[in-house]
KEKE-3310 file (N, C-alpha, C; in steps of 0.2 Angstrom, whole numbers, plus 5000, padded with zeros to 4 digits):
npx = (5022:5013:5007:4998:4999:4993:5002:5002:4994:4996:4986:4980:4978:4975:4972:4983:4995:5001:5017:5020:5031:5033:5025:5010:5006:4996:4980:4978:4966:4952:4940:4941:4942:4935:4919:4914:4925:4935:4947:4959:4957:4961:4977:4983:4980:4967:4972:4985:5001:5011:5027:5032:5046:5048:5045:5029:5014:5006:5015:5010:5017:5022:5032:5050:5062:5070:5065:5060:5049:5032:5017:5017:5019:5015:5010:5003:4991:4985:4982:4970:4960:4962:4975:4985:4997:5005:5018:5024:5030:5032:5037:5048:5049:5060)
npy = (4901:4915:4926:4942:4953:4963:4977:4983:4976:4963:4954:4942:4946:4942:4927:4912:4917:4918:4922:4933:4933:4946:4962:4962:4968:4983:4985:4994:4997:5007:5002:4993:5001:5007:5013:5024:5029:5029:5022:5009:4991:4980:4971:4960:4944:4936:4929:4930:4940:4954:4961:4977:4986:4999:5017:5021:5028:5041:5055:5063:5070:5083:5078:5081:5091:5081:5070:5054:5046:5043:5050:5042:5029:5013:5015:5027:5023:5018:5029:5042:5050:5064:5065:5060:5065:5066:5059:5047:5052:5044:5031:5018:4999:4992)
npz = (5042:5049:5061:5065:5078:5091:5095:5107:5117:5114:5108:5097:5080:5067:5058:5054:5042:5026:5019:5005:4991:4985:4984:4976:4959:4956:4949:4934:4928:4926:4929:4939:4951:4966:4966:4974:4982:4973:4975:4972:4972:4985:4984:4989:4992:5002:5018:5016:5017:5013:5012:5010:5005:5002:5007:5014:5017:5028:5032:5017:5003:4991:4977:4977:4968:4956:4961:4958:4961:4962:4953:4940:4944:4951:4964:4964:4959:4970:4978:4983:4970:4970:4975:4968:4963:4974:4985:4997:5013:5023:5035:5030:5029:5029)
capx = (5016:5014:5001:4999:4997:4993:5009:5001:4991:4998:4981:4981:4973:4974:4973:4989:4995:5007:5020:5021:5037:5033:5019:5007:5005:4990:4977:4978:4960:4948:4934:4942:4942:4929:4915:4913:4931:4940:4953:4960:4956:4967:4981:4985:4974:4965:4976:4992:5003:5017:5031:5035:5052:5048:5041:5022:5010:5007:5013:5010:5020:5023:5039:5055:5066:5074:5062:5057:5043:5025:5014:5015:5021:5009:5008:4999:4985:4982:4980:4964:4961:4965:4982:4990:5003:5009:5022:5024:5036:5031:5043:5049:5049:5067)
capy = (4905:4921:4930:4948:4954:4970:4979:4986:4971:4956:4950:4940:4950:4938:4919:4911:4920:4916:4928:4933:4935:4953:4965:4961:4974:4986:4985:5001:4998:5011:4998:4990:5005:5008:5019:5029:5032:5030:5018:5003:4986:4976:4967:4955:4939:4934:4923:4932:4947:4956:4967:4982:4989:5006:5021:5021:5031:5048:5061:5063:5077:5084:5076:5087:5091:5075:5064:5050:5043:5047:5052:5037:5023:5009:5018:5033:5020:5017:5035:5045:5053:5071:5065:5055:5068:5066:5053:5046:5053:5040:5026:5011:4994:4989)
capz = (5044:5053:5063:5067:5085:5093:5098:5114:5122:5112:5106:5090:5076:5061:5058:5051:5036:5022:5016:4997:4989:4983:4984:4969:4955:4956:4943:4932:4925:4930:4931:4945:4956:4970:4963:4978:4984:4968:4976:4969:4976:4988:4979:4993:4993:5009:5020:5014:5018:5009:5015:5005:5008:5001:5011:5012:5023:5030:5028:5009:5001:4984:4976:4977:4962:4955:4964:4953:4963:4961:4947:4935:4947:4954:4970:4962:4958:4977:4981:4981:4964:4971:4978:4964:4962:4980:4987:5004:5017:5029:5036:5026:5033:5029)
cpx = (5017:5007:5002:4996:4997:4999:5008:4999:4993:4992:4982:4975:4971:4975:4980:4989:5001:5010:5020:5028:5038:5026:5016:5006:4997:4987:4976:4971:4955:4942:4935:4942:4935:4925:4914:4919:4936:4947:4953:4959:4962:4971:4983:4979:4973:4970:4984:4994:5010:5021:5034:5040:5052:5044:5034:5019:5011:5013:5014:5013:5021:5031:5043:5058:5070:5071:5059:5051:5037:5023:5012:5017:5014:5006:5003:4992:4982:4980:4973:4965:4964:4972:4987:4996:5008:5013:5022:5031:5036:5037:5043:5049:5056:5072)
cpy = (4910:4923:4937:4949:4961:4972:4981:4980:4964:4952:4948:4944:4946:4930:4918:4914:4918:4922:4927:4935:4943:4956:4965:4968:4976:4986:4992:5002:5002:5007:4994:4994:5006:5014:5025:5033:5033:5026:5012:4997:4983:4972:4961:4950:4938:4928:4924:4938:4948:4961:4971:4986:4997:5010:5021:5024:5038:5050:5060:5070:5077:5082:5082:5086:5085:5069:5060:5046:5047:5048:5046:5030:5019:5012:5024:5029:5018:5023:5038:5049:5060:5071:5061:5059:5069:5059:5053:5048:5049:5035:5020:5006:4990:4994)
cpz = (5049:5056:5065:5074:5086:5097:5105:5119:5120:5109:5099:5086:5069:5062:5055:5044:5032:5019:5008:4996:4988:4984:4977:4966:4956:4949:4941:4928:4929:4932:4937:4952:4960:4967:4967:4980:4979:4969:4973:4974:4980:4983:4983:4994:5000:5011:5019:5017:5014:5013:5010:5008:5007:5006:5009:5018:5024:5033:5021:5007:4994:4983:4975:4970:4962:4958:4959:4955:4962:4954:4943:4938:4950:4960:4969:4961:4965:4980:4979:4975:4964:4974:4974:4962:4968:4981:4995:5007:5023:5029:5031:5031:5033:5032)
residu = (UNK:UNK:UNK:UNK:UNK:UNK:UNK:UNK:UNK:UNK:UNK:UNK:UNK:UNK:UNK:UNK:UNK:UNK:UNK:UNK:UNK:UNK:UNK:UNK:UNK:UNK:UNK:UNK:UNK:UNK:UNK:UNK:UNK:UNK:UNK:UNK:UNK:UNK:UNK:UNK:UNK:UNK:UNK:UNK:UNK:UNK:UNK:UNK:UNK:UNK:UNK:UNK:UNK:UNK:UNK:UNK:UNK:UNK:UNK:UNK:UNK:UNK:UNK:UNK:UNK:UNK:UNK:UNK:UNK:UNK:UNK:UNK:UNK:UNK:UNK:UNK:UNK:UNK:UNK:UNK:UNK:UNK:UNK:UNK:UNK:UNK:UNK:UNK:UNK:UNK:UNK:UNK:UNK:UNK)
# end
């Protein structure tokens, strides 16, 4: 079990959480997206966490020549509809 704490003050932010072996797949069905934002729902069930070793987060940039990420991968499903052609240039966790 693990808990997440504030890096600044050390306050506990979550109850005990169980690790998942991998980040769950994102639903590709349009009906599962939030009607207002167009974003896919969370894939991690309550009470769990998953560590994704791939870069994720801002800044988001256009893919460079030969970059195979973005566009048709699962991450594009997590992006706002007007940013699906962008990829993360943010830090990875591993």
